[in-house]
N, C-alpha and C positions, 0 to 999 in steps of 0.2 A: 268782276263777279261773273261766274259761269253758272249756267243752269244745267242740271243733270236730270235725266229721265231714268228711273229705275223700274224694272219689273220685279215684283216680289211675290212670294208665296208665304202662306201662313196656315197653321192649324188653329182654327177659331175656337176650339174647345174651351180654353181657358182665358179667352178675351171677352170683354163686355162690348164687342164690336170694334169697328175700325176707328171711329172718330173720338177725339179727346173727350173725356167725361170726368168731372171732379171725383177724386178718390176711387177711381176704377181703373183697372188695367186694360188698355186699349192698344191696338196696333200703331196708331199714329203717335201715341204717347211714348211707347217703347222706341220707335224709330227716332223721334225728336230728342229723346234722352241721349241716345248714342251720338247723334250729330252734335249736341251741345258739348259732350266730352271731347269730341274731336276739335271743337272750335273754342276750347278753353272757357267753357261754361257760358258761351254766348248763345242765346236761343236761335234756332234755325227752324223756320216754318216749313213743314211738309204738306203739300197739297196732293190729294188723291183723286182718282177717277170717279170715285163715289164711295158711299158708305156700305159697310156690310154689317149685319146685326150680330148680336151675341150668339156664339156657336156656329156661325157661318164661316166657311173656309174660303181660301183663295189660292188658285193655281197661278193666276196671272194678273193680279192687281198692278196698277201703274201709279206711280207717284213721281212728283218732281220737287226739287229744292234748289236753292241758289247757295253757292259757296265761293269764297275768295281763295281757298286753299289750292296751291299748285300741285295737286296729286293726279297722276296719270289715271285713266279710267280703270285700268286693270288693278291698280292699287286700291282704288275705292272699293271694288268688289271684295278684295281680301280683307280690307280694314273693317268694312261694315259687317261682313259675315263673321268675323272673329269676335265682334263686340255684341251683336244681337243675340237675343235669347234663342234657345234651341228650337222653339216652335215658330221661328221666322227665318226666312232666307231671302237673299237678294240673288236673283237669277241673271240679271244683266244690268249694266250701267253704261249710259252713253251721254255724250255732250249734245245739247240741243240749243236752239236759238232762244234768246231771252223772251220771245213771244209765245213759246210753246206752254200749253197748259194741259195738265193731265186730265182734267175734267172737261173743259170747254172745247178742246180739240177732238175729243173722242166722237166717232161717228157711229159707233155700235158696240155691243157687248155680247158675249156668249156666256150663258150660265148652264151648268149641268146639275141635275138632281138625281141622287142615287137612292134606290130602294133595295133592301136586302130581303129577298123573297124566300121565306123558310118558316116552317111551323115552329122551329126552335130558334131562339135568338142566339146570336154569336156575340159574346162579350167584347171581342176584339173589333167588332163593327159598330159598336153602340154610339160612338162619337163621329162616325164617318158615313153612315148611311141610316136611312129610316127603316127599322125592322117592320116588315108588313107580312103578317102570317096568313092573310086571307086570300081567297081565289080572286083573280082578275081576268077580265076579258080584254086581251090586248087589241083585237080588232075594233071593238067598240071605242076604246080609248084613242086609237089612231083615227077613227072616223070623227070623233068629237074634236080632236086636235086640229083638224083641217079648218074648223070654223074660226080658229084664232089667227090664221095666216092672212096678213094684210094690215091695213091701217084702220084702227078702231079707237073709240073712247073706251078706255079700260077702267072706268069708275067702279064698275062692279067687282073688279078684280084687283083692288088695291085697298090698303088699310084706310079705315076711316080717319086715321091720324095723318094721312098724306097732306102735306102743306102746299104742294104745287097746284096751281089752278088748271093748267093745261094737262089733261090726262089722255090725250091722244098719243098713241105710240103705234109703231109698225113692227110686227113680228115677221121676219123673213124666212125663218126655218124653225120647225118644231118636230123633232124626231123622237120616237119612243122605241127603244130596242132592249132585247133581253139577251144576256149572255150568262149561262149558268144560272146562279141564284141572284144575279144583280140585274135589276131593271134601271135603265138610264133614260132620263128625259134630257133632251138637248134643246135649248132655246137660243136663238140668234135674233137680235132686234136692234133698232136704233136707240133704244133706251127702255128702262124698266122702272116702274113706280115702286113705292114702298111696300114690301111684302108681295109684290105682284106675282113673281115666279112661284112662291110658296102657295098662293091661293090658286093659281092656275093648276098646280100639281094636285092640290086638295080636291079641286073640282073634278079633274080627270080621274082621280081615284074613285070618286063617287059614281062616275060613269062606268068605270071598269068593274065596280062591284055590283052594278045593277040598280043603284039607287036613283040614277038619272038617265035620261035618254040622251044620246049624242046630240040630237037636234035642239036640245035645251040650251046649248051654248049660245047660239045666235039670239035666243030670247033673253038670256041673262045679260048679254052685251047691250042689247037695246034698252033694257031697263035702267042701266046706269045707277045701280043701287047695290051696295056691298052685301046687303042682307040676302040677296038671292043667289050668291055664289057659294061655293063649298068652303069647308074649313081651311084654315091656314096650316099647311104641312110643317112639321117640325124643322128647326133650323139645321140640325146636324147633317141633313142630306144635301144641303145646297153648297155649291161651289161657284165662285166667280172664276170662270175658266180663262177668259181672254178679253182684252179691251182692244177695240178695233180703231185704227187711225188711218188717215189718207196715205 
């Protein structure tokens, strides 16, 4: 039995998220269906680095699975991409040790969130960026973003549905840049809680629009209460960009 690590990308527009759910189309379900066909209808479990929600995209999601099939890794790439739906792609396949785990071996992740800044919406951007037609103060947002750098309890910035008890995370980088009509948030950290990136973005947008002061971020972190942070930004602007390993 050989363990394989794959980097995959997907357009999340028509998925109900990554994880298998009853009677819903998900990334994991589609991938496992293809593997089952290759293994003569025997189920093959796929483990991912983490979940993504409905409508969220991935440029560099990482998964692993075990297989007894004697297929060279180059052929795995061709076989999987020929059978997967068009809104999914395998970018790489490599053999790894049986102890490798896509989730538990990850030491960090990079997410990016995209805003389309225009008074007029672009129908071709609607599934891939959050259309934001209002004025934003980039300097205020960048000032506020510096309060997130470091290790904090992010209870205020995760969904109330978050099941994990330990909500301490470290954000190592948070960049906000504008190129043309596209504003990009780049987050790098050792891990992210349920809806955390989208709530961080929603709160920073409230700072940029003048609804909040940049200094409020430290106060919201200290309160450890979701009610004090901003709204959750829409799913379509969010991308799991990269999973980081040793």
